[in-house]
N, C-alpha and C positions, 0 to 999 in steps of 0.2 A: 565523543571521546570519553565521557564520564560513565557511559552505560545507562544513563537514566532513561526510563521509558515514559516519563511524564512530559511529553513534548506537545500534548494537545489538550485543549480545554474540553473538548468532546470529540467524537470520532471524525468529524468533518472539518474541524478548525484547528490548524497547527500553529504553534507559536513561531515567531520569526527567529528567535534565539532560544537556545536551551536554557531553561530556568535554573539548572544546576551549575553548569560550567560556562555558560554564556557563549557557546559555540554558535556561530551564524549558520542557521539551517538552510539558508539560500545563499551559498557562497558565490555563486555565479548568477548573472541575470538569466532568468528563465529556467533555473535548475529544477523548479517544481515540476516541469514537464516530464522529467525522468521518473519522478514518483508516480505521476499520472500514467505514464507508459507501463510501469511495473504493475500498477493497480489494474489496468486494462488487460494486460497479458494474463495475470493471475485470475481475473474474473472470467475471461474467455476459456481458460483451461478448466476451471471448476465447472462452468456452465456446460461445456462440451462433455465433461465427465458425467454430469447429472443427466444430460440427454441420452448419452450412450447407456448408462446404467438403467435409465427409465425404459429404453427400448428393449434391453435385455430382460428386464424384470417383467415386462408386459408381453414378451414373446414377439416383438416386432409390431405390435398393434399400437398405433398412435392414439394415445388416450389423453384427453385434455386434463383430467384430474390427476393422473399419475405421472405425466411428463410435463405438460405445459405449465401448470401451476407451480410445481417445485422449481422449474427452470426460470419462470418469471420472478419468483421470490429470490432466487440466487442472483439473478441478473440485476435486481434493484438493490437488495440489501447488502450483498457482499462488497461492492465497490464503496458503499458508504462507510461500512465498518472497518474495511481494510485500508482506507485512504491514509490515515496517520501512520500506520505501520509501513506502508509502501514508501511514504516520504522518508521515514527513518532509515529504511533499507537503502534508498537511493543516496542519502547523505553518507551512509557507511561505505557504499561503493565509490562515491566521489572521494572520500578520504583515502581509500586504497589507491585509486588512480591518481589523485592529485593531493599529496600530503599537505598539511598546514605549512604556510610560508612563515618566515621569521616575523613578518609584520602583522600576522593574524594573532590577535590576543586570545588567550584561553585561560579562564580562571580554574585552577585546580584546587579542590578542597582537600 
């Protein structure tokens, strides 16, 4: 609600509540699964793009150093560094689909 991007201590650990406005970042039980789903979809799309670009760049020749290593790096590093942002995106989607109830408190500075 406040627009703060500081919802994580580091890329793989997200706060339970927004440190700025105190919004509960897990409003429903298991809502973190949506963030993980977005993270997985994004990682697969980028991974597929890396593989396709790799095959185009090598002329269809399967090269370990030109295709496999970049794909491996993307498949390991991207989900780790995008996790906090995917959780934030999922919270934003939840707020669009299910706006705050009257009993949900929100501190506005």
